[in-house]
C-alpha positions as CSV (number, residue, x, y, z in Angstrom):
1,M,104.2,14.4,118.8
2,S,106.4,12.9,121.5
3,S,109.2,14.7,123.3
4,N,111.9,13.1,121.1
5,E,110.1,13.8,117.8
6,Y,110.6,16.9,115.7
7,D,109.7,18.3,112.3
8,V,113.4,19.3,111.6
9,I,116.7,18.4,113.3
10,I,119.6,20.7,112.7
11,I,123.1,19.4,113.4
12,G,125.5,22.2,114.4
13,A,124.8,25.7,115.6
14,G,127.3,27.5,113.4
15,P,126.1,30.2,110.9
16,S,124.6,27.6,108.5
17,G,122.6,25.9,111.3
18,I,121.6,29.2,112.9
19,F,120.3,30.7,109.6
20,A,118.5,27.5,108.7
21,A,116.7,27.6,112.1
22,M,115.9,31.3,111.7
23,E,114.5,30.8,108.2
24,L,112.3,27.9,109.3
25,Y,110.7,29.6,112.3
26,K,110.3,32.9,110.4
27,Q,108.5,31.4,107.5
28,K,106.5,28.8,109.4
29,N,105.9,29.5,113.0
30,G,104.9,26.5,115.1
31,L,107.4,24.0,113.6
32,K,109.1,21.8,116.2
33,I,112.8,22.3,115.5
34,L,115.8,20.8,117.4
35,V,119.3,22.2,117.1
36,L,122.1,20.0,118.4
37,E,125.5,21.4,119.1
38,K,128.5,19.5,120.5
39,G,130.1,22.6,121.9
40,K,129.0,24.9,124.7
41,D,126.5,27.7,124.6
42,I,127.8,31.0,123.5
43,N,127.7,32.6,127.0
44,Q,129.8,29.7,128.3
45,R,132.5,29.9,125.7
46,K,135.8,31.4,126.9
47,C,139.2,30.6,125.5
48,F,141.9,31.0,128.2
49,V,144.6,31.3,125.5
50,K,142.8,34.1,123.8
51,S,142.2,36.0,127.0
52,G,145.9,35.6,127.9
53,E,145.1,33.8,131.2
54,S,146.7,30.5,130.3
55,S,148.4,28.4,127.7
56,C,146.2,26.1,125.7
57,L,144.2,23.8,128.1
58,H,143.3,21.5,125.1
59,C,139.6,21.8,125.9
60,K,137.5,19.1,124.2
61,P,135.8,20.3,122.2
62,C,137.8,23.5,121.7
63,L,135.9,26.5,123.1
64,L,137.3,28.8,120.4
65,I,135.9,26.9,117.4
66,C,133.1,24.8,118.8
67,G,129.8,25.9,120.4
68,F,126.8,28.0,119.6
69,G,128.0,30.4,116.8
70,G,130.6,28.0,115.5
71,A,134.1,29.2,114.8
72,G,132.6,32.5,113.6
73,A,131.7,33.5,117.2
74,F,135.2,34.5,117.9
75,S,136.3,35.4,114.3
76,D,136.8,39.0,113.3
77,G,133.4,38.7,111.6
78,K,134.1,39.6,107.9
79,L,131.0,39.5,105.7
80,T,132.4,39.1,102.2
81,L,129.5,40.2,100.0
82,S,130.5,38.5,96.7
83,P,129.6,35.2,95.2
84,Q,133.3,34.8,94.2
85,F,134.5,34.3,97.8
86,G,133.6,32.2,100.8
87,G,132.2,29.1,99.0
88,V,131.0,27.4,95.9
89,L,127.2,27.9,96.1
90,S,127.4,29.1,92.5
91,D,128.0,25.4,91.6
92,Y,124.5,24.6,92.8
93,V,122.4,27.6,92.0
94,S,122.8,30.6,89.6
95,S,125.1,33.5,90.5
96,K,122.0,35.7,90.5
97,V,120.4,33.5,93.2
98,V,123.6,33.6,95.2
99,E,123.8,37.4,95.0
100,E,120.1,37.6,96.2
101,L,120.9,35.2,99.1
102,I,124.0,37.2,100.0
103,N,122.0,40.4,100.1
104,Y,119.3,38.7,102.2
105,V,121.8,37.3,104.7
106,D,123.6,40.7,104.9
107,Q,120.2,42.4,105.7
108,E,119.7,39.8,108.5
109,Y,123.1,40.6,110.0
110,L,122.3,44.3,109.8
111,S,119.0,43.8,111.6
112,Y,120.9,42.2,114.5
113,G,123.4,45.0,114.8
114,A,126.0,44.7,112.1
115,P,127.7,48.1,111.3
116,A,126.5,49.9,108.2
117,D,130.0,50.8,106.9
118,L,131.3,48.9,103.8
119,Y,134.9,48.5,102.6
120,G,135.8,48.1,99.0
121,A,132.9,50.2,97.7
122,D,135.1,52.8,95.9
123,D,135.5,51.5,92.3
124,E,138.2,54.0,91.3
125,T,140.4,53.1,94.3
126,T,139.9,49.4,93.7
127,K,140.9,49.8,90.1
128,D,144.1,51.6,91.0
129,L,145.1,49.0,93.6
130,K,144.2,46.2,91.1
131,R,146.5,47.9,88.6
132,Q,149.4,48.0,91.1
133,A,148.9,44.3,92.0
134,A,148.9,43.3,88.3
135,T,152.5,44.7,87.9
136,A,153.6,42.1,90.5
137,D,151.7,39.2,88.8
138,L,149.1,39.4,91.6
139,N,145.4,39.2,90.9
140,L,143.5,41.5,93.2
141,I,139.9,40.4,93.2
142,P,137.5,43.2,94.5
143,A,134.9,42.4,97.0
144,Q,132.7,44.5,99.3
145,I,133.3,43.6,102.9
146,R,131.3,44.5,106.1
147,H,133.5,44.1,109.1
148,L,131.7,43.2,112.3
149,G,134.7,42.9,114.7
150,T,135.3,40.0,117.1
151,E,133.3,41.6,119.9
152,N,130.4,42.6,117.7
153,C,130.3,39.2,116.0
154,N,129.8,37.5,119.4
155,L,127.2,40.1,120.4
156,I,125.2,39.6,117.1
157,L,125.2,35.8,117.5
158,T,124.1,36.2,121.1
159,R,121.1,38.2,119.9
160,M,120.3,35.6,117.4
161,R,120.5,32.9,120.1
162,E,118.1,34.9,122.3
163,K,115.6,35.2,119.4
164,L,115.8,31.5,118.5
165,E,115.4,30.1,122.0
166,Q,111.9,31.6,122.1
167,Q,110.9,29.4,119.2
168,I,113.0,26.3,119.1
169,D,114.8,23.7,121.2
170,I,118.5,24.3,121.3
171,R,120.7,21.7,123.0
172,T,124.4,22.5,123.4
173,S,127.1,20.1,124.7
174,E,125.2,17.3,122.9
175,G,127.1,16.1,119.8
176,V,125.6,13.8,117.2
177,R,127.2,10.3,116.9
178,E,125.3,9.2,113.8
179,V,122.6,10.1,111.3
180,L,119.7,7.6,111.2
181,V,118.4,6.6,107.8
182,E,115.5,4.3,107.0
183,D,114.5,3.2,103.5
184,G,116.8,5.8,101.9
185,K,115.3,8.7,103.9
186,A,116.5,10.7,106.8
187,R,114.9,9.5,110.0
188,G,116.7,11.3,112.8
189,V,120.0,11.2,114.8
190,L,121.7,9.3,117.7
191,T,123.7,11.6,120.0
192,E,126.9,10.9,121.8
193,E,124.8,10.7,125.0
194,D,122.8,7.7,123.5
195,Q,119.7,9.9,123.0
196,T,117.7,9.2,119.9
197,Y,115.7,12.1,118.2
198,F,113.5,11.6,115.2
199,A,112.5,14.0,112.4
200,P,111.6,13.6,108.7
201,C,114.2,16.2,107.7
202,V,117.8,16.6,108.9
203,I,120.0,19.5,108.0
204,C,123.7,18.8,108.7
205,G,126.0,21.8,109.3
206,P,128.9,20.2,111.2
207,G,131.3,23.2,110.8
208,R,135.0,23.0,110.2
209,A,135.5,21.2,113.5
210,G,133.1,18.5,112.5
211,A,134.4,18.0,108.9
212,E,136.2,14.8,109.7
213,W,133.2,13.4,111.6
214,F,131.0,14.3,108.6
215,L,133.4,12.6,106.2
216,E,133.4,9.4,108.2
217,E,129.6,9.5,108.5
218,S,129.2,10.0,104.8
219,K,131.3,7.0,104.1
220,K,129.2,4.9,106.4
221,L,126.1,6.1,104.6
222,G,127.6,5.3,101.2
223,L,127.4,8.9,100.0
224,K,129.5,9.9,97.0
225,G,131.7,13.0,97.1
226,V,134.8,14.7,95.8
227,N,137.9,16.2,97.3
228,N,138.3,19.9,97.5
229,P,141.8,21.5,97.4
230,V,143.8,21.2,100.5
231,D,144.7,24.6,101.9
232,I,147.9,24.7,103.9
233,G,150.2,27.6,104.7
234,V,151.3,30.1,107.3
235,R,149.9,33.2,109.1
236,V,152.0,36.3,108.3
237,E,152.4,39.2,110.8
238,V,153.8,42.6,109.8
239,P,153.6,46.1,111.2
240,G,150.0,47.5,110.6
241,V,151.4,50.5,108.7
242,T,152.9,48.2,106.1
243,M,149.5,47.1,104.8
244,E,147.5,50.2,105.7
245,H,147.3,51.7,102.2
246,L,145.4,48.4,101.3
247,T,143.5,47.7,104.4
248,A,142.2,51.3,104.9
249,K,140.4,51.0,101.5
250,L,139.6,47.3,101.1
251,Y,139.9,46.0,104.7
252,E,140.9,42.6,103.3
253,S,142.9,42.3,100.1
254,K,141.9,39.2,98.2
255,L,145.1,38.5,96.3
256,V,145.8,35.4,94.2
257,Y,149.2,34.4,92.8
258,Y,150.6,31.4,90.8
259,S,154.0,30.5,91.9
260,P,156.7,30.5,89.2
261,S,158.4,27.3,90.4
262,F,155.4,25.0,90.6
263,D,152.4,27.1,89.2
264,D,150.6,26.5,92.5
265,R,147.8,28.7,93.5
266,V,148.6,30.8,96.5
267,R,146.1,33.3,98.1
268,T,145.8,35.7,100.9
269,F,143.0,34.8,103.4
270,C,141.5,36.2,106.5
271,M,143.3,39.5,106.7
272,N,143.1,41.2,110.1
273,P,144.2,44.9,110.1
274,F,145.7,45.8,113.5
275,G,144.6,42.5,114.8
276,E,146.0,39.6,116.7
277,V,147.2,36.0,116.0
278,V,145.4,33.2,117.9
279,A,145.7,29.5,118.2
280,E,142.9,27.0,117.5
281,N,142.4,23.5,118.8
282,N,141.2,21.2,116.1
283,N,140.4,17.9,118.0
284,G,143.8,18.0,119.7
285,L,145.8,19.6,116.8
286,I,146.8,23.2,117.5
287,T,146.7,25.4,114.4
288,V,146.8,29.1,113.9
289,N,144.3,31.8,112.9
290,G,143.8,35.5,113.3
291,H,141.2,38.0,114.6
292,S,140.6,41.8,114.6
293,Y,138.3,43.9,116.7
294,A,136.0,46.8,115.9
295,H,137.0,49.0,118.8
296,K,140.6,48.1,119.8
297,Q,143.8,47.7,117.8
298,T,147.3,46.2,118.1
299,A,150.3,47.5,116.2
300,N,150.3,44.6,113.7
301,T,148.3,43.3,110.8
302,N,148.1,39.5,110.1
303,F,146.9,37.4,107.2
304,A,147.1,33.9,106.0
305,L,149.0,32.7,103.0
306,L,147.6,29.4,101.8
307,V,148.7,27.1,99.1
308,S,145.8,25.3,97.5
309,K,146.6,21.8,96.2
310,M,144.2,19.5,94.6
311,F,145.1,15.8,94.9
312,T,144.1,13.3,92.3
313,E,143.6,9.5,92.4
314,P,144.5,7.3,94.2
315,F,144.8,9.8,97.1
316,R,141.5,10.3,98.9
317,E,142.3,11.7,102.4
318,P,143.0,15.4,102.1
319,I,141.9,16.1,105.7
320,R,144.3,13.4,107.0
321,Y,147.1,15.0,105.0
322,G,146.4,18.5,106.4
323,K,146.3,17.0,110.0
324,Y,149.6,15.3,109.4
325,I,151.3,18.6,108.5
326,A,149.7,20.3,111.5
327,S,150.9,17.4,113.7
328,L,154.5,18.0,112.6
329,A,154.4,21.6,113.9
330,N,152.9,20.5,117.2
331,M,155.6,17.8,117.5
332,L,158.4,20.4,117.2
333,G,156.8,23.0,119.4
334,D,154.2,23.4,122.1
335,G,151.5,24.1,119.6
336,V,152.0,26.9,117.1
337,L,155.5,27.6,115.7
338,I,156.8,31.1,115.0
339,Q,159.8,32.0,112.8
340,R,161.2,35.3,111.5
341,L,161.3,35.3,107.7
342,G,165.0,36.3,107.8
343,D,165.8,33.2,109.9
344,L,163.9,31.0,107.5
345,L,165.8,32.4,104.5
346,E,169.1,31.9,106.3
347,G,168.3,28.3,107.1
348,R,168.2,28.6,110.8
349,R,165.6,28.2,113.5
350,S,164.3,31.3,115.3
351,T,165.1,31.6,119.0
352,Q,163.3,33.8,121.6
353,D,166.3,36.1,121.6
354,R,166.0,36.6,117.8
355,I,162.3,37.2,118.0
356,D,162.8,39.7,120.8
357,R,165.3,41.6,118.8
358,G,163.0,41.8,115.8
359,L,161.0,44.9,114.7
360,V,157.7,43.1,114.9
361,T,156.4,42.2,118.4
362,P,154.3,39.0,118.3
363,T,150.7,39.3,119.2
364,M,150.8,35.6,120.1
365,P,153.6,35.4,122.6
366,Q,152.8,31.8,123.5
367,A,154.0,30.6,120.0
368,T,157.2,28.5,120.1
369,P,160.2,29.8,118.2
370,G,161.2,27.2,115.7
371,D,161.9,26.2,112.1
372,L,159.0,26.0,109.6
373,S,161.2,24.4,107.0
374,L,161.1,21.2,109.1
375,V,157.3,21.2,108.8
376,L,156.1,22.5,105.5
377,P,156.8,20.5,102.3
378,Y,159.4,22.0,100.0
379,R,156.9,22.7,97.3
380,H,154.6,24.6,99.7
381,L,157.4,26.6,101.3
382,T,158.8,27.6,97.9
383,S,155.4,28.9,96.7
384,L,154.9,30.8,99.9
385,L,158.3,32.5,99.7
386,E,157.6,33.5,96.1
387,M,154.3,34.9,97.1
388,L,155.9,37.1,99.8
389,E,158.4,38.4,97.2
390,A,155.5,39.4,94.9
391,L,153.5,41.0,97.8
392,D,156.5,43.1,98.7
393,K,156.1,45.0,95.3
394,V,152.6,46.0,96.4
395,A,153.2,46.5,100.1
396,P,157.0,47.2,100.6
397,G,158.1,45.7,103.9
398,V,156.1,42.5,103.8
399,N,159.2,40.5,102.7
400,S,161.3,42.0,105.5
401,R,163.6,39.7,107.5
402,H,161.6,40.9,110.6
403,T,158.3,39.6,109.2
404,L,156.9,36.9,111.5
405,L,155.5,33.6,110.2
406,Y,153.3,31.4,112.3
407,G,152.5,27.8,111.4
408,V,150.7,26.0,110.4
409,E,147.4,27.2,109.1
410,V,145.2,24.5,107.7
411,K,141.6,24.7,106.5
412,F,139.7,21.4,107.2
413,Y,136.9,21.5,104.6
414,S,138.4,19.3,102.0
415,Y,135.6,16.9,101.2
416,R,132.4,17.8,99.4
417,L,129.4,15.5,98.8
418,E,127.4,15.2,95.7
419,L,124.5,17.5,96.3
420,T,121.4,18.7,94.5
421,P,120.7,22.5,93.9
422,A,118.8,22.4,97.3
423,L,122.0,21.0,99.0
424,E,120.3,17.6,99.5
425,T,122.4,14.5,99.7
426,Q,121.6,11.2,97.9
427,I,119.6,10.4,101.0
428,E,116.2,11.9,100.8
429,N,115.6,14.9,103.2
430,L,119.2,14.9,104.4
431,F,120.8,18.2,103.7
432,A,124.5,19.2,104.0
433,V,125.4,22.9,104.6
434,G,128.2,25.1,105.7
435,D,132.0,24.8,105.8
436,G,132.1,21.3,107.3
437,A,130.2,20.0,104.3
438,G,132.7,21.5,101.9
439,V,130.3,23.9,100.2
440,T,131.2,27.1,101.9
441,R,134.3,28.8,103.4
442,G,133.0,31.9,105.2
443,L,130.2,33.5,107.3
444,V,128.1,34.8,104.4
445,Q,127.9,31.8,102.2
446,A,127.6,29.4,105.2
447,S,124.6,31.4,106.4
448,A,123.2,31.4,102.8
449,S,123.6,27.6,102.5
450,G,121.4,27.2,105.6
451,V,118.7,29.4,104.0
452,I,118.8,27.3,100.9
453,A,118.2,24.0,102.8
454,A,115.5,25.6,105.0
455,R,113.5,26.9,102.1
456,E,113.6,23.5,100.4
457,V,112.3,21.9,103.6
458,L,109.5,24.5,103.9
459,E,108.5,23.9,100.3
460,R,108.2,20.2,100.8
461,M,106.1,20.8,103.9
462,E,103.7,22.8,101.9
463,N,103.3,20.1,99.2
């Protein structure tokens, strides 16, 4: 076998790609495996905004969301141990299989140093909180969560990297330009550096940052797919004590609400108790996210409120729509906008003076005071405000005029290919896994999707 020929090529070194690689070498040592990642290696990734050393330098690709470990390397590392969250793998395999995969993935994370503590394991407490939520027309969906913390997440992924490099070829800062196909079968890849690598099996895990590239590549290859809902909203920041009765028991409250005005589905997402708000650079667009740590705390808790909207024919560009909304926020401010809820309700933009006089000190001081009503569509804004009113009945103080709203938060995983139960595309031996492929939305199911594809590859090698 020549130096550019492999048994398996994996595109993307996020959780799906990492777990695919680990499963392949664990079950069949001696395979020649290549992992290609357009971002930097994990020990070279440092976001200057996150460290407080500088404003966004617009690194290409973004060091916060691209590189070995994917966006998860600097996330707060929540392992949601339920088939109901973090993806749609149950659309491809049975719920029982998904549960088995989740347990398998969880054990892998534990073996690399994940903490043993679980949140949401007390059924009686969960029932009581669910009852309280129901009185406000909120559906609290219980889920056990293992919290790694941002610093532990990075450490665990570093350990995985050290284990993998002993067995496989990992090439960072080498993005894939196109997937090579011959006679309806995967044949290899062409990189952005004009290098060609060949393999009979290709596992594509492009991550959220690569979702748009994967969509365009899928169109070129003639692959059929469907649009997922577009998730657009804001990140909410409140005093940590406001949510502590929920976060102390559940860590993350999975709350779903249907807005009275439009019957739109609004949900909480990525709750970070005593965490911080951060910016993300999505190919030049600055969006907002949140993190929390295992061993240090801020005074605030932040979480996303997202409105899920499914578009129908003839609209076919959900990612472009989300990027357009994000671009409006970037146009009005130097990246992320911040607004006090009271200012939004009064129909005025926030100023730095009003932010400084508020009771909530921003954990992202670089955000630009502005007016989110000039960015978010009326329908989205109305649904978000109605959700905040409902949340206030469960966590009094959330709907305070001092509450901070950051915008916008957009999730770029809005296109999903037609896939087999093994996550294989219509092209033989080309598999699509992870968030960028639209099949997952979190660490656990992304990791599990890589395992599914890897096991199918191994089975075919045996036959």
